[in-house]
N, C-alpha and C positions, 0 to 999 in steps of 0.2 A: 366241762361246764363251770366248775368252780373257778378255774383260771380265768374264764371269760367274764364271770360275774365280778371277780376281783379287779380285773382290768377296767371294766366299765365303771366300777365304783371309784377307782383311782382317777379315771378321766373326769368323772363328775366332780370330784374334789378339786381338780386342777382348774376346771372351767368356772366353778362357782365364783371365785374372786373376780374373774374377768367380767362375769355377768353383773356382779354387784358394782364393779367399777364403772360400767356403762350406765348404771342407774344413778347418776349423779349429775349435778350442774357444774360444768367446767367453765371457769372464768379466767381468761388470761388478762393480765394487767401490765401494760407496757409503760415504763417510767424510767427515770434516770437514777441509777443506783451506784454509779461510779462517777468519776470526774468531780470538778468543783461544784457541780450542780446537784450532787447526790443528796444534799440536805432537803431539797424539794421532794425528790423521790421517796426519801425516808418518811417525810411528813405524810405523803400520800399513802404509803404502805401502812403507817400507823393508823391512819383513818380508815382504811379498808379493813384492817384487822378488827378495829373497834366496831365497825358496822357489822361485820360477821359475828362478833360476840353479841351484839345487841339483838340480832335475829336468830341466835342459836345455830349459826352456820347451816341454816336449812332454808330451802325455797321450794314451795310446792310439794312439801313432804319428802324432798330429796336432800341429801347432804351436798354441801358445796365444796368443790375442790378449787382452790385458788393457785394459780401459777404466776408468779411475779417474773417479769422479764426486763432486762436492762437494755436501754437504747444507746448507752454510751454517749449521749448528746450528739449523735450523728445520724443523719437520715438513712445511710446505708446499713448501719447496725440496727437501727429501729426496724427497718424492713426485714432484715434477716431474723430478728427476734419475732416479728409478727408472722413471718412465713412458717417458722417452727411451731408457733402456737396453733396456727390454722391447719398445717399439713401433718405434723407429727403428733401433736397433743390433741388435735381435733376438738378444740374448745368450742363451747356454744356461744360465748360472748367474748369479744375483745374490747377492753376498756383502757383508759389511761390517756397517754399522750400529752406531755407538757408542751412540746414545741410544735409550732405550725409546720415547719419544714419536715419534721419527722412524720407528722400525721399525713401530710400530702404525699410523702413517699410510700406510706404503708397502707393507705386506705383501700386501694384496689385489691390488695392481697386478701383483705377481710371480706369486702363486699362481693367480689367476684366468686368467692367460695360460698356465698349464701349465708354468711354469719352476720350477727348484729355487731355494730361498731359504736361504742359509747365514748365520746370524747369527754374527759374529766378536766380539760383545760383548754387546749388549743381550739381556736375558732376562726381559721382563715376564711376570708371572704368567698373563695371559690366553692367551699363545701356548703356554704349557706345559700349560694346562688346556683350557677349553672351546673356545678358538680354535686348538687344535693342528691340524696338517695333515700329510698324508703326505709332502708335498714340502718341508717345513720341517725344517731341522737346525740344531743349535747346536754351535759348537766352543768355547763358553765355559762357561756355567752359567745356571741360573735365578736371577733376582735375589735371592731369599730365602736361597739356600744359603750364600753367603759370610758374611753377618751371622749366620746360624744357627750357623755354626762359631765365630764370635766370641762369641756368647752362651754357648756351651759352654766356650770358653776362659776366659771370666770366671768361670764356675762352678768350673772346675778351680783357678783361682787364688784362690778364696774372696772375690771381690768381692761385696758385699751390696747396694750401691746405685749407681745409674747415672744420668747426665744424657745425653740423646740429642739430637743435632742432625743435620738433613739438609735438602736442598732439597725444595721442595713440588712434586714431579712424580712420574710413575709409578715410576721407579726409586727415588727417595728414599723413597716410601711403602713400597715392597717391602723396602728395606733396614731400615727401622724395624720393619716387621712381622717380618722375619727374626730380628733380635736379640731382640725381645720374645717370640718363640715359644719360644726355648730358655733365655733368661736367667731364673734362678730367684729373683734378688733383686728389689729394688724400683726401678722407674723413677721417680725423684723429680722429673724435669722433662723437657719435650720441646719442641723448637722446630722447625717446618717453615718454612724461610725462602724468600723469593721466588726464582724461577728463571726462565730464559729470557733474552729480550733484555736486560732490566734486572735481571739476577740480583743479589741482595744480596751484597756483598763486605765489608761492615762488620759485624763480629760482636761488637763491643764490648759491646752491651747484653746479648746472649745469654750471653757469657762471664761477665759480672758476675752474671747469674742463676745460672749453673752453679756459680760459686765460692760464692755464698751458699747454695746448695742443700744443702751438706754431703755431696754425692755422693762416693763412693770412686773414681770414674772417670768419664771422659767419652767417649762413643762418637760418632763423626762419620762421615758419608759426604759428601765434597765433591770431585767429579771436576773435571778441567780446571783452569782458573786459580783457581777458588775454593779448591782445596786449599792451595796455597802461601799464599794470602791468609789463610786460617784459621790455618795453622801459625804464621805470622809474628805474628799478633795473640795467639795462645795463648801464645807465648813472651814477647811484650812484656808480657803480663799477669802473667808470673811464675808460671804455674800448673803447670809441669812437676813441681815437687816436692810439690805438694799435691793435684793433680787429674790422675792418670796418663791418658795419651792412648791410646785404642784406636780404630783406624780400619779401614775397608774402602774400597778404590779411591780413596784420598786421597793416601797416601804411596807413591810408586812410583819407577821408574827415570827417569821424566820430571821429577818434582818434586824428587827428592833432589839432583841436581847444582845446582839453583837454591838449594835450602835450604842446601847446603854452602857455595856461593859467598857466601851471605848470612850465614854464620856462625851459623845457627839451630840450635845444638846441642841445643836442647830436644827435637828430634825423635829424637835418638839414644836407643835403648832403648825407644822406643814400639813397640807391637805391632799387628799386623794379621793377618788370615787370608786364605787364598787357596788355589786348587787347584794353583798352579804357583809355582815360584821359580827364579831364575837358577842356584841351586846344586843343583838336583835332579840326582842322579847317574844320568843316563840318557844313553846314547850320542847319541840324536837331539837331546837338549837341549844337550849339550856342544857338538856341532857348530853348532847354531843360535846359541848364546850366543857362542862363540868367533868365529865368522865375522861375526856382527853387530857385535861389539866391534871386530874388525879393520877393518871397513868404516866404522863410524860413531863409533868412539872412546868409546862409552858402552854401559852395559848395556841390553838390550832391556826394554821394559815388558811387562806382562801383555797389554796391547792388541796388542803385536807378536807375542807368543807365540800368541795366539788367531788372528790373521790368518795367520800362518805355517801353523798347523794347518788353516785353512780351505782353503788351496790343496792341502795334502796330502790332505785328505778328498775334494776334487773329483777329484784325480788317481786316487785309489783307485776312484772310481766309473767314470771314463772308461776306465781301464785294464781294468776288469773286463768291459767290453762291447767291448773292442778298438776303441774309438773310435766305436762306433755310437751316436750321440747320440739316435737315435730310440727306443732301448731304455730307456725311462724306468723300467720295472719292474726291469730288470737293474741300473741305476745306483742305484736306491733300495735294492735288496737289498744291494748292495755297501756302501753308506754305513751301513746299519743294523748291519753287522758291526764298524764302527770298526776296520778292519784296515789301519792305516797307521802309519808311525813318528811318533807324536805326541810332542811335547816334554814332555808330562805323564806319559808312560809308558802302559801298557795301561789301557784303560777300556772301558766298554760304553755302549750307548744304551738308554734307557728306551722305553716304548711311545710317548712323546710326542717322541722324538728329542732329548731333553735328556741330556747326559752323566751317567752314574753314575760317580762318581770320588772320589778322596781329597781332603781339605781339610787344610791345615796351618796351624799358628800360626807367625808369622814375626816377627823382631825386626830393627829398623834397627841396623846395625853399620858399622864402618869396615873395609874389606878390607885385605889386605896392602900394597896400593899406595896406601892412604890415601883411597880412594874410598868414599863412603857407599853402602851397598847393603843388601840384606836377606838373612837366613839362616833356614833352617827350624829351629824348636825342637822341634816334636813333630807327630805326626799326630793331628788332632782327630777327623776322621770318616774311615772307610774305606768305599769304594764307596757313597757317599751319593747317594740319589735325592731329587729335589725332592718337595714335598708336594702338588703340583698334578697329578701324573701320573694320579691316580685320577679326575680330572675329564675326562681325555682319552679320547675314544671310540675311538681307534685300537687 
């Protein structure tokens, strides 16, 4: 009998940690932690960790377990990482996804497993339209929206002709479609350049064509390391005085320190559009930006802002059901309310779970401490909803 009691006691001690481990909120976060785009993933990781610090790494009375996963900037690797999170780690939420082609390759793995999928960046048109899903939410935007705001900015500034450049993949095509949808002037030239493993980084031929086109401005979308490469060549070509630069997701808090260190002053005064800015006068944003800068010595990027909001959105869901992770309906209903301290301020969700939010025009400036950053000029769209919501059956 003593041997039996001892054995049962030992078994109890062995199973106790397992039972505790199950009583936690597991979040998998897929981003790019290697390759030349790793700086984006690191910025997101820093923001996620800051968000967890701000909430005491607890949701619904349960501790949070974060599992970071690397997509290697490849759809196949992103899907493999997602499959592991869903099947082996059995996470409750999968968030992240910088790249549209990675999200599109991975979405079914999450949604078919009955998990929540939170995009902290990518917003390809299919997931906002015909591929919308009740368990998919975004804390960023639908790809077309930001360039649509840029098209309207160009109209307001009286620009009549435009040269357009973007990489040839899902997001690049959406960005071009977005600016074309709202810009009322003439698109006098367009180049979709090679993307992926052997992404084109030499834009001299395209810049020569843009200069010869007679356009009144050039619109580009080049994320990651392609952005600084383009800006450098744009300045070297001496185009800043004759071909004003308008961008989306190209000039940001990740690229600006590098551009400043390189003395590329041609980017100062260039314009972009976005739903968020470091100088938004909102308490949650002030705390986020101040604490991020104190920890990392730089402004957070929009990638970081969206990652931070992803954690806050998940917390709102888990808190609403008091940590009952089996209550999918309750968590979904809570997220649909968008009732959390977002760094962008108050917003709402459309039927396709894409944010309905403001978009601003922003200009690259030098702050009081001599750091290059961006500041808001004007509100371009108020409570803007993406154009694909009507294709969503939810």
